[in-house]
C-alpha positions in Angstrom: 10.6 -26.1 3.2 7.6 -23.9 3.6 4.7 -24.2 1.2 1.8 -21.8 0.9 -1.4 -21.7 -1.0 -2.2 -18.9 -3.4 -5.9 -18.2 -3.9 -7.1 -17.1 -7.4 -10.3 -15.1 -6.9 -12.6 -13.9 -9.6 -13.6 -10.2 -9.1 -16.7 -8.6 -10.7 -17.6 -5.0 -10.6 -20.3 -3.9 -13.0 -19.3 -5.3 -16.4 -15.6 -5.6 -15.4 -14.2 -9.0 -14.4 -10.7 -10.0 -13.6 -8.8 -12.3 -11.2 -6.5 -11.5 -8.3 -4.0 -13.9 -6.7 -3.3 -13.6 -3.0 -2.1 -15.7 -0.1 -4.3 -16.1 2.9 -1.9 -13.9 4.9 -2.6 -11.1 2.3 -6.4 -11.4 3.1 -5.6 -11.3 6.8 -3.5 -8.2 6.4 -6.3 -6.5 4.4 -8.8 -7.5 7.0 -6.8 -6.2 9.9 -6.6 -2.8 8.2 -10.3 -2.7 7.3 -11.3 -3.7 10.9 -9.2 -0.9 12.4 -9.9 1.8 9.7 -13.4 1.0 8.5 -14.9 -0.9 11.5 -15.5 -4.1 9.4 -16.8 -7.0 11.5 -13.7 -8.8 12.7 -15.5 -12.2 12.2 -16.1 -11.6 8.5 -12.9 -13.2 7.3 -12.9 -17.0 7.2 -10.7 -18.4 10.0 -7.2 -19.6 9.5 -6.9 -23.4 9.7 -3.6 -25.1 10.6 -4.4 -28.8 10.3 -4.9 -30.0 6.8 -4.5 -26.5 5.4 -3.4 -27.7 2.0 -6.0 -30.5 1.6 -7.8 -30.0 -1.7 -11.3 -29.8 -0.1 -10.2 -27.2 2.5 -8.4 -25.1 -0.2 -11.6 -25.2 -2.4 -13.8 -24.3 0.6 -11.5 -21.5 1.7 -11.4 -20.1 -1.9 -15.2 -20.0 -2.0 -15.3 -18.4 1.4 -12.7 -15.8 0.4 -14.7 -15.0 -2.7 -17.8 -14.4 -0.6 -15.7 -12.3 1.8 -14.6 -10.0 -1.1 -18.2 -9.8 -2.5 -19.4 -8.8 1.0 -16.8 -6.1 1.2 -17.7 -4.7 -2.2 -21.4 -4.6 -1.1 -20.4 -2.7 2.0 -18.6 0.0 -0.1 -20.9 0.3 -3.2 -19.7 3.8 -4.2 -16.1 4.1 -3.2 -14.0 1.2 -1.9 -11.4 2.1 0.7 -7.9 2.6 -0.8 -6.5 -0.5 0.8 -9.3 -2.6 -0.7 -9.0 -1.0 -4.1 -5.2 -1.7 -4.1 -5.8 -5.3 -3.0 -8.3 -5.8 -5.9 -6.0 -4.1 -8.4 -8.7 -1.6 -9.3 -6.0 0.7 -10.7 -5.2 -1.8 -13.4 -8.8 -2.5 -14.6 -11.2 0.3 -13.8 -10.7 3.7 -15.4 
């Protein structure tokens, strides 16, 4: 039986706020695309941990780190987010 953690991240853009839910692997896939397409620093994404990956303290720390990661990406693209990032953050559902 394989278990995985889903991270619930609060997103804020201007006066809009919503949450997105993604697995770490989704963040990793997004990051790989941004590194290759937009030359994002490959070390920006928090590292994947194997041992104790589902411990409460690690999950909480990784969630905070992933929130910081997304905030950093939004600061890097203040006017227009790359399509892959916009889709990941569900902009099409919330921002008109």
